PDB file of N, H, CA, C and O in Angstrom:
ATOM      1  N   MET A   1       2.638  18.584   1.079  1.00  0.00           N
ATOM      2  CA  MET A   1       2.707  17.353   1.579  1.00  0.00           C
ATOM      3  C   MET A   1       1.814  16.475   0.509  1.00  0.00           C
ATOM      4  O   MET A   1       0.628  16.662   0.236  1.00  0.00           O
ATOM      5  N   HIS A   2       2.714  15.447  -0.038  1.00  0.00           N
ATOM      6  H   HIS A   2       3.677  15.295   0.184  1.00  0.00           H
ATOM      7  CA  HIS A   2       1.457  14.215  -0.358  1.00  0.00           C
ATOM      8  C   HIS A   2       0.976  13.045   0.858  1.00  0.00           C
ATOM      9  O   HIS A   2       1.770  12.177   1.219  1.00  0.00           O
ATOM     10  N   ALA A   3      -0.097  13.125   1.297  1.00  0.00           N
ATOM     11  H   ALA A   3      -0.742  13.830   1.004  1.00  0.00           H
ATOM     12  CA  ALA A   3      -0.457  12.685   2.238  1.00  0.00           C
ATOM     13  C   ALA A   3      -1.345  11.428   1.898  1.00  0.00           C
ATOM     14  O   ALA A   3      -2.478  11.732   2.272  1.00  0.00           O
ATOM     15  N   PRO A   4      -1.361  10.167   1.369  1.00  0.00           N
ATOM     16  CA  PRO A   4      -2.740   9.758   0.556  1.00  0.00           C
ATOM     17  C   PRO A   4      -2.950   8.703   2.070  1.00  0.00           C
ATOM     18  O   PRO A   4      -2.110   8.252   2.848  1.00  0.00           O
ATOM     19  N   GLY A   5      -4.377   8.591   2.032  1.00  0.00           N
ATOM     20  H   GLY A   5      -5.059   8.957   1.400  1.00  0.00           H
ATOM     21  CA  GLY A   5      -5.049   7.980   3.371  1.00  0.00           C
ATOM     22  C   GLY A   5      -5.925   7.148   2.841  1.00  0.00           C
ATOM     23  O   GLY A   5      -6.279   7.216   1.664  1.00  0.00           O
ATOM     24  N   TYR A   6      -6.404   6.167   3.796  1.00  0.00           N
ATOM     25  H   TYR A   6      -6.116   6.111   4.752  1.00  0.00           H
ATOM     26  CA  TYR A   6      -7.811   5.374   3.483  1.00  0.00           C
ATOM     27  C   TYR A   6      -8.275   5.062   5.160  1.00  0.00           C
ATOM     28  O   TYR A   6      -7.583   4.614   6.074  1.00  0.00           O
ATOM     29  N   VAL A   7      -9.589   5.451   5.154  1.00  0.00           N
ATOM     30  H   VAL A   7     -10.151   5.815   4.411  1.00  0.00           H
ATOM     31  CA  VAL A   7      -9.911   5.596   6.810  1.00  0.00           C
ATOM     32  C   VAL A   7     -11.497   3.793   6.444  1.00  0.00           C
ATOM     33  O   VAL A   7     -12.119   3.375   5.468  1.00  0.00           O
ATOM     34  N   ALA A   8     -11.390   3.425   7.888  1.00  0.00           N
ATOM     35  H   ALA A   8     -10.885   3.765   8.681  1.00  0.00           H
ATOM     36  CA  ALA A   8     -12.254   2.259   7.637  1.00  0.00           C
ATOM     37  C   ALA A   8     -12.234   2.120   9.433  1.00  0.00           C
ATOM     38  O   ALA A   8     -11.238   2.421  10.091  1.00  0.00           O
ATOM     39  N   ASP A   9     -13.515   1.614  10.038  1.00  0.00           N
ATOM     40  H   ASP A   9     -14.324   1.369   9.504  1.00  0.00           H
ATOM     41  CA  ASP A   9     -14.149   1.314  11.091  1.00  0.00           C
ATOM     42  C   ASP A   9     -12.933   0.949  11.991  1.00  0.00           C
ATOM     43  O   ASP A   9     -12.751   1.598  13.020  1.00  0.00           O
ATOM     44  N   THR A  10     -11.820  -0.391  11.535  1.00  0.00           N
ATOM     45  H   THR A  10     -11.968  -0.919  10.699  1.00  0.00           H
ATOM     46  CA  THR A  10     -10.557  -0.335  11.676  1.00  0.00           C
ATOM     47  C   THR A  10      -9.579  -0.423  10.826  1.00  0.00           C
ATOM     48  O   THR A  10      -9.661  -0.555   9.605  1.00  0.00           O
ATOM     49  N   ASP A  11      -8.373  -0.328  11.673  1.00  0.00           N
ATOM     50  H   ASP A  11      -8.306  -0.221  12.665  1.00  0.00           H
ATOM     51  CA  ASP A  11      -6.929  -0.689  10.800  1.00  0.00           C
ATOM     52  C   ASP A  11      -7.012  -1.626  10.167  1.00  0.00           C
ATOM     53  O   ASP A  11      -7.014  -1.377   8.962  1.00  0.00           O
ATOM     54  N   ALA A  12      -7.126  -3.220  10.565  1.00  0.00           N
ATOM     55  H   ALA A  12      -7.125  -3.422  11.544  1.00  0.00           H
ATOM     56  CA  ALA A  12      -7.571  -4.534   9.796  1.00  0.00           C
ATOM     57  C   ALA A  12      -7.902  -4.272   8.437  1.00  0.00           C
ATOM     58  O   ALA A  12      -7.399  -4.519   7.341  1.00  0.00           O
ATOM     59  N   GLN A  13      -9.337  -3.447   9.048  1.00  0.00           N
ATOM     60  H   GLN A  13      -9.746  -3.246   9.938  1.00  0.00           H
ATOM     61  CA  GLN A  13     -10.239  -3.616   7.575  1.00  0.00           C
ATOM     62  C   GLN A  13      -9.552  -2.549   6.751  1.00  0.00           C
ATOM     63  O   GLN A  13      -9.647  -2.578   5.524  1.00  0.00           O
ATOM     64  N   ALA A  14      -9.062  -1.879   7.198  1.00  0.00           N
ATOM     65  H   ALA A  14      -8.986  -1.856   8.195  1.00  0.00           H
ATOM     66  CA  ALA A  14      -8.579  -0.442   5.970  1.00  0.00           C
ATOM     67  C   ALA A  14      -7.605  -1.350   5.395  1.00  0.00           C
ATOM     68  O   ALA A  14      -7.906  -1.611   4.231  1.00  0.00           O
ATOM     69  N   ARG A  15      -6.528  -1.935   5.796  1.00  0.00           N
ATOM     70  H   ARG A  15      -6.284  -1.723   6.742  1.00  0.00           H
ATOM     71  CA  ARG A  15      -5.742  -2.464   5.167  1.00  0.00           C
ATOM     72  C   ARG A  15      -6.066  -3.745   4.067  1.00  0.00           C
ATOM     73  O   ARG A  15      -5.587  -4.055   2.976  1.00  0.00           O
ATOM     74  N   GLU A  16      -7.077  -4.285   4.896  1.00  0.00           N
ATOM     75  H   GLU A  16      -7.466  -4.033   5.782  1.00  0.00           H
ATOM     76  CA  GLU A  16      -7.884  -5.529   3.275  1.00  0.00           C
ATOM     77  C   GLU A  16      -8.142  -4.753   2.492  1.00  0.00           C
ATOM     78  O   GLU A  16      -7.743  -4.943   1.343  1.00  0.00           O
ATOM     79  N   GLU A  17      -9.075  -3.326   2.880  1.00  0.00           N
ATOM     80  H   GLU A  17      -9.399  -3.172   3.813  1.00  0.00           H
ATOM     81  CA  GLU A  17      -9.899  -2.887   1.634  1.00  0.00           C
ATOM     82  C   GLU A  17      -8.712  -2.374   0.763  1.00  0.00           C
ATOM     83  O   GLU A  17      -8.637  -2.631  -0.438  1.00  0.00           O
ATOM     84  N   LEU A  18      -7.838  -1.673   1.401  1.00  0.00           N
ATOM     85  H   LEU A  18      -7.898  -1.464   2.377  1.00  0.00           H
ATOM     86  CA  LEU A  18      -6.602  -0.801   0.331  1.00  0.00           C
ATOM     87  C   LEU A  18      -6.091  -1.184  -0.158  1.00  0.00           C
ATOM     88  O   LEU A  18      -5.874  -0.771  -1.297  1.00  0.00           O
ATOM     89  N   TYR A  19      -5.465  -2.357   0.387  1.00  0.00           N
ATOM     90  H   TYR A  19      -5.641  -2.693   1.312  1.00  0.00           H
ATOM     91  CA  TYR A  19      -4.066  -3.364  -0.423  1.00  0.00           C
ATOM     92  C   TYR A  19      -4.728  -3.812  -1.991  1.00  0.00           C
ATOM     93  O   TYR A  19      -4.569  -2.943  -2.849  1.00  0.00           O
ATOM     94  N   PRO A  20      -5.046  -4.368  -2.189  1.00  0.00           N
ATOM     95  CA  PRO A  20      -5.546  -4.837  -3.646  1.00  0.00           C
ATOM     96  C   PRO A  20      -5.382  -3.544  -4.522  1.00  0.00           C
ATOM     97  O   PRO A  20      -4.863  -3.689  -5.628  1.00  0.00           O
ATOM     98  N   HIS A  21      -5.781  -2.285  -4.120  1.00  0.00           N
ATOM     99  H   HIS A  21      -6.203  -2.168  -3.221  1.00  0.00           H
ATOM    100  CA  HIS A  21      -5.566  -1.414  -4.958  1.00  0.00           C
ATOM    101  C   HIS A  21      -4.185  -0.775  -4.870  1.00  0.00           C
ATOM    102  O   HIS A  21      -3.659  -0.530  -5.955  1.00  0.00           O
ATOM    103  N   PHE A  22      -3.553  -0.484  -3.842  1.00  0.00           N
ATOM    104  H   PHE A  22      -3.980  -0.682  -2.960  1.00  0.00           H
ATOM    105  CA  PHE A  22      -1.912  -0.607  -3.511  1.00  0.00           C
ATOM    106  C   PHE A  22      -1.151  -1.317  -4.481  1.00  0.00           C
ATOM    107  O   PHE A  22      -0.439  -0.873  -5.383  1.00  0.00           O
ATOM    108  N   LYS A  23      -1.488  -2.833  -4.061  1.00  0.00           N
ATOM    109  H   LYS A  23      -2.066  -3.193  -3.329  1.00  0.00           H
ATOM    110  CA  LYS A  23      -0.531  -3.276  -5.431  1.00  0.00           C
ATOM    111  C   LYS A  23      -0.622  -3.230  -7.046  1.00  0.00           C
ATOM    112  O   LYS A  23       0.300  -3.181  -7.861  1.00  0.00           O
ATOM    113  N   ALA A  24      -2.627  -3.271  -7.348  1.00  0.00           N
ATOM    114  H   ALA A  24      -3.376  -3.310  -6.686  1.00  0.00           H
ATOM    115  CA  ALA A  24      -2.512  -3.019  -8.960  1.00  0.00           C
ATOM    116  C   ALA A  24      -1.654  -1.249  -9.126  1.00  0.00           C
ATOM    117  O   ALA A  24      -1.447  -0.790 -10.249  1.00  0.00           O
ATOM    118  N   ASN A  25      -1.382  -0.715  -8.252  1.00  0.00           N
ATOM    119  H   ASN A  25      -1.550  -1.088  -7.339  1.00  0.00           H
ATOM    120  CA  ASN A  25      -0.805   0.736  -8.655  1.00  0.00           C
ATOM    121  C   ASN A  25       0.610   0.951  -8.914  1.00  0.00           C
ATOM    122  O   ASN A  25       1.263   1.464  -9.823  1.00  0.00           O
ATOM    123  N   ARG A  26       0.939   0.200  -7.443  1.00  0.00           N
ATOM    124  H   ARG A  26       0.409  -0.216  -6.705  1.00  0.00           H
ATOM    125  CA  ARG A  26       2.295  -0.089  -7.551  1.00  0.00           C
ATOM    126  C   ARG A  26       3.002  -1.051  -8.563  1.00  0.00           C
ATOM    127  O   ARG A  26       3.961  -0.741  -9.270  1.00  0.00           O
ATOM    128  N   ASP A  27       2.450  -2.123  -8.526  1.00  0.00           N
ATOM    129  H   ASP A  27       1.671  -2.374  -7.952  1.00  0.00           H
ATOM    130  CA  ASP A  27       2.795  -2.998  -9.957  1.00  0.00           C
ATOM    131  C   ASP A  27       2.426  -2.486 -11.040  1.00  0.00           C
ATOM    132  O   ASP A  27       2.465  -3.263 -11.994  1.00  0.00           O
ATOM    133  N   ARG A  28       2.085  -1.472 -11.246  1.00  0.00           N
ATOM    134  H   ARG A  28       2.053  -0.841 -10.470  1.00  0.00           H
ATOM    135  CA  ARG A  28       2.092  -0.787 -12.622  1.00  0.00           C
ATOM    136  C   ARG A  28       3.256   0.070 -12.933  1.00  0.00           C
ATOM    137  O   ARG A  28       3.910   0.206 -13.967  1.00  0.00           O
ATOM    138  N   ILE A  29       3.344   0.646 -11.692  1.00  0.00           N
ATOM    139  H   ILE A  29       2.812   0.535 -10.853  1.00  0.00           H
ATOM    140  CA  ILE A  29       4.598   1.760 -11.451  1.00  0.00           C
ATOM    141  C   ILE A  29       5.647   0.646 -11.749  1.00  0.00           C
ATOM    142  O   ILE A  29       6.157   0.672 -12.869  1.00  0.00           O
ATOM    143  N   GLY A  30       5.963  -0.161 -11.029  1.00  0.00           N
ATOM    144  H   GLY A  30       5.549  -0.182 -10.119  1.00  0.00           H
ATOM    145  CA  GLY A  30       7.157  -0.983 -11.088  1.00  0.00           C
ATOM    146  C   GLY A  30       7.330  -2.095 -12.278  1.00  0.00           C
ATOM    147  O   GLY A  30       8.177  -2.983 -12.369  1.00  0.00           O
ATOM    148  N   ARG A  31       6.393  -1.803 -13.046  1.00  0.00           N
ATOM    149  H   ARG A  31       5.705  -1.081 -12.972  1.00  0.00           H
ATOM    150  CA  ARG A  31       6.693  -2.491 -14.258  1.00  0.00           C
ATOM    151  C   ARG A  31       7.305  -1.383 -15.018  1.00  0.00           C
ATOM    152  O   ARG A  31       8.275  -1.554 -15.756  1.00  0.00           O
ATOM    153  N   GLU A  32       6.571   0.064 -14.778  1.00  0.00           N
ATOM    154  H   GLU A  32       5.782   0.204 -14.179  1.00  0.00           H
ATOM    155  CA  GLU A  32       7.537   0.684 -16.012  1.00  0.00           C
ATOM    156  C   GLU A  32       9.069   1.132 -15.315  1.00  0.00           C
ATOM    157  O   GLU A  32       9.906   1.739 -15.983  1.00  0.00           O
ATOM    158  N   ARG A  33       9.268   0.789 -14.065  1.00  0.00           N
ATOM    159  H   ARG A  33       8.588   0.295 -13.522  1.00  0.00           H
ATOM    160  CA  ARG A  33      10.551   1.086 -13.908  1.00  0.00           C
ATOM    161  C   ARG A  33      11.804  -0.079 -13.253  1.00  0.00           C
ATOM    162  O   ARG A  33      12.915   0.040 -12.737  1.00  0.00           O
ATOM    163  N   GLY A  34      10.916  -1.186 -13.609  1.00  0.00           N
ATOM    164  H   GLY A  34      10.013  -1.283 -14.028  1.00  0.00           H
ATOM    165  CA  GLY A  34      11.749  -2.399 -13.211  1.00  0.00           C
ATOM    166  C   GLY A  34      12.039  -3.113 -12.314  1.00  0.00           C
ATOM    167  O   GLY A  34      12.921  -3.967 -12.214  1.00  0.00           O
ATOM    168  N   TRP A  35      10.800  -2.542 -11.198  1.00  0.00           N
ATOM    169  H   TRP A  35      10.084  -1.849 -11.279  1.00  0.00           H
ATOM    170  CA  TRP A  35      10.519  -3.438 -10.130  1.00  0.00           C
ATOM    171  C   TRP A  35       9.987  -4.715 -10.048  1.00  0.00           C
ATOM    172  O   TRP A  35       9.423  -5.264 -10.994  1.00  0.00           O
ATOM    173  N   GLY A  36      10.116  -5.120  -9.149  1.00  0.00           N
ATOM    174  H   GLY A  36      10.574  -4.674  -8.380  1.00  0.00           H
ATOM    175  CA  GLY A  36       9.180  -6.432  -9.109  1.00  0.00           C
ATOM    176  C   GLY A  36       8.118  -6.409  -8.483  1.00  0.00           C
ATOM    177  O   GLY A  36       7.998  -5.427  -7.751  1.00  0.00           O
ATOM    178  N   PRO A  37       7.360  -7.062  -8.487  1.00  0.00           N
ATOM    179  CA  PRO A  37       6.085  -7.033  -7.938  1.00  0.00           C
ATOM    180  C   PRO A  37       5.945  -7.093  -6.333  1.00  0.00           C
ATOM    181  O   PRO A  37       6.383  -8.064  -5.717  1.00  0.00           O
ATOM    182  N   VAL A  38       5.187  -5.794  -5.551  1.00  0.00           N
ATOM    183  H   VAL A  38       4.832  -5.004  -6.052  1.00  0.00           H
ATOM    184  CA  VAL A  38       4.895  -5.348  -4.227  1.00  0.00           C
ATOM    185  C   VAL A  38       4.373  -6.863  -3.356  1.00  0.00           C
ATOM    186  O   VAL A  38       3.332  -7.406  -3.729  1.00  0.00           O
ATOM    187  N   THR A  39       5.011  -7.333  -2.443  1.00  0.00           N
ATOM    188  H   THR A  39       5.857  -6.892  -2.141  1.00  0.00           H
ATOM    189  CA  THR A  39       4.706  -8.077  -1.513  1.00  0.00           C
ATOM    190  C   THR A  39       3.745  -7.937  -0.557  1.00  0.00           C
ATOM    191  O   THR A  39       3.646  -6.725  -0.366  1.00  0.00           O
ATOM    192  N   ARG A  40       2.905  -8.585   0.219  1.00  0.00           N
ATOM    193  H   ARG A  40       2.986  -9.569   0.063  1.00  0.00           H
ATOM    194  CA  ARG A  40       1.929  -8.168   1.317  1.00  0.00           C
ATOM    195  C   ARG A  40       2.903  -7.642   2.228  1.00  0.00           C
ATOM    196  O   ARG A  40       2.846  -6.503   2.691  1.00  0.00           O
ATOM    197  N   GLU A  41       3.648  -8.344   2.438  1.00  0.00           N
ATOM    198  H   GLU A  41       3.693  -9.269   2.062  1.00  0.00           H
ATOM    199  CA  GLU A  41       4.948  -8.196   3.379  1.00  0.00           C
ATOM    200  C   GLU A  41       5.248  -6.704   3.416  1.00  0.00           C
ATOM    201  O   GLU A  41       5.168  -6.084   4.477  1.00  0.00           O
ATOM    202  N   GLN A  42       5.619  -6.073   2.179  1.00  0.00           N
ATOM    203  H   GLN A  42       5.684  -6.577   1.318  1.00  0.00           H
ATOM    204  CA  GLN A  42       6.055  -5.013   1.645  1.00  0.00           C
ATOM    205  C   GLN A  42       5.123  -3.989   2.249  1.00  0.00           C
ATOM    206  O   GLN A  42       5.530  -3.116   3.015  1.00  0.00           O
ATOM    207  N   PHE A  43       3.621  -4.144   1.815  1.00  0.00           N
ATOM    208  H   PHE A  43       3.290  -4.854   1.192  1.00  0.00           H
ATOM    209  CA  PHE A  43       2.780  -3.540   2.429  1.00  0.00           C
ATOM    210  C   PHE A  43       2.576  -3.185   3.528  1.00  0.00           C
ATOM    211  O   PHE A  43       2.834  -2.034   3.879  1.00  0.00           O
ATOM    212  N   GLU A  44       2.196  -3.853   4.127  1.00  0.00           N
ATOM    213  H   GLU A  44       1.986  -4.789   3.842  1.00  0.00           H
ATOM    214  CA  GLU A  44       2.157  -4.139   5.683  1.00  0.00           C
ATOM    215  C   GLU A  44       3.775  -3.362   6.412  1.00  0.00           C
ATOM    216  O   GLU A  44       3.845  -2.759   7.483  1.00  0.00           O
ATOM    217  N   ALA A  45       4.728  -3.584   5.597  1.00  0.00           N
ATOM    218  H   ALA A  45       4.671  -4.073   4.727  1.00  0.00           H
ATOM    219  CA  ALA A  45       5.695  -2.784   6.734  1.00  0.00           C
ATOM    220  C   ALA A  45       5.734  -1.398   6.349  1.00  0.00           C
ATOM    221  O   ALA A  45       6.145  -0.609   7.200  1.00  0.00           O
ATOM    222  N   GLU A  46       5.322  -0.880   5.038  1.00  0.00           N
ATOM    223  H   GLU A  46       4.988  -1.521   4.347  1.00  0.00           H
ATOM    224  CA  GLU A  46       4.653   0.733   4.516  1.00  0.00           C
ATOM    225  C   GLU A  46       3.755   1.226   5.588  1.00  0.00           C
ATOM    226  O   GLU A  46       3.909   2.316   6.138  1.00  0.00           O
ATOM    227  N   ALA A  47       2.639   0.226   5.916  1.00  0.00           N
ATOM    228  H   ALA A  47       2.514  -0.660   5.469  1.00  0.00           H
ATOM    229  CA  ALA A  47       1.508   0.581   6.279  1.00  0.00           C
ATOM    230  C   ALA A  47       1.372   0.801   8.329  1.00  0.00           C
ATOM    231  O   ALA A  47       0.639   1.462   9.065  1.00  0.00           O
ATOM    232  N   ALA A  48       2.506  -0.154   8.545  1.00  0.00           N
ATOM    233  H   ALA A  48       3.102  -0.691   7.948  1.00  0.00           H
ATOM    234  CA  ALA A  48       3.327   0.063  10.075  1.00  0.00           C
ATOM    235  C   ALA A  48       4.096   0.751  10.080  1.00  0.00           C
ATOM    236  O   ALA A  48       3.860   1.470  11.051  1.00  0.00           O
ATOM    237  N   HIS A  49       5.314   1.208   9.429  1.00  0.00           N
ATOM    238  H   HIS A  49       5.506   0.624   8.640  1.00  0.00           H
ATOM    239  CA  HIS A  49       6.395   1.783   9.782  1.00  0.00           C
ATOM    240  C   HIS A  49       6.433   3.215   8.523  1.00  0.00           C
ATOM    241  O   HIS A  49       6.753   4.354   8.861  1.00  0.00           O
ATOM    242  N   GLY A  50       6.109   2.902   7.343  1.00  0.00           N
ATOM    243  H   GLY A  50       5.849   1.976   7.068  1.00  0.00           H
ATOM    244  CA  GLY A  50       6.586   3.821   6.225  1.00  0.00           C
ATOM    245  C   GLY A  50       5.452   4.716   5.542  1.00  0.00           C
ATOM    246  O   GLY A  50       4.572   5.248   6.219  1.00  0.00           O
ATOM    247  N   ALA A  51       5.522   4.828   4.352  1.00  0.00           N
ATOM    248  H   ALA A  51       6.237   4.396   3.802  1.00  0.00           H
ATOM    249  CA  ALA A  51       4.386   5.759   3.847  1.00  0.00           C
ATOM    250  C   ALA A  51       3.208   5.971   4.178  1.00  0.00           C
ATOM    251  O   ALA A  51       2.537   6.990   4.021  1.00  0.00           O
ATOM    252  N   LEU A  52       2.847   4.648   4.812  1.00  0.00           N
ATOM    253  H   LEU A  52       3.392   3.819   4.940  1.00  0.00           H
ATOM    254  CA  LEU A  52       1.173   4.403   4.514  1.00  0.00           C
ATOM    255  C   LEU A  52       0.845   4.840   6.058  1.00  0.00           C
ATOM    256  O   LEU A  52      -0.299   5.156   6.386  1.00  0.00           O
ATOM    257  N   SER A  53       1.824   4.834   6.880  1.00  0.00           N
ATOM    258  H   SER A  53       2.753   4.577   6.614  1.00  0.00           H
ATOM    259  CA  SER A  53       1.342   4.661   8.669  1.00  0.00           C
ATOM    260  C   SER A  53       0.762   5.933   8.983  1.00  0.00           C
ATOM    261  O   SER A  53       1.021   6.996   8.418  1.00  0.00           O
ATOM    262  N   GLY A  54      -0.181   5.715  10.087  1.00  0.00           N
ATOM    263  H   GLY A  54      -0.391   4.851  10.545  1.00  0.00           H
ATOM    264  CA  GLY A  54      -0.641   7.128  10.836  1.00  0.00           C
ATOM    265  C   GLY A  54       0.120   7.741  11.698  1.00  0.00           C
ATOM    266  O   GLY A  54      -0.263   8.784  12.227  1.00  0.00           O
TER     267      GLY A  54
END
């Protein structure tokens, strides 16, 4: 199972620190696959209920 994670003192802090790195990686992959740039709203949805949720 592939289960990346990121830990900080709070969930909010973890999201703030992770987002720039997540966006850069996802946008790079997206360019290769013809996807548009990821939005903060998409990231927050993944963090709350998707692949990034705990």
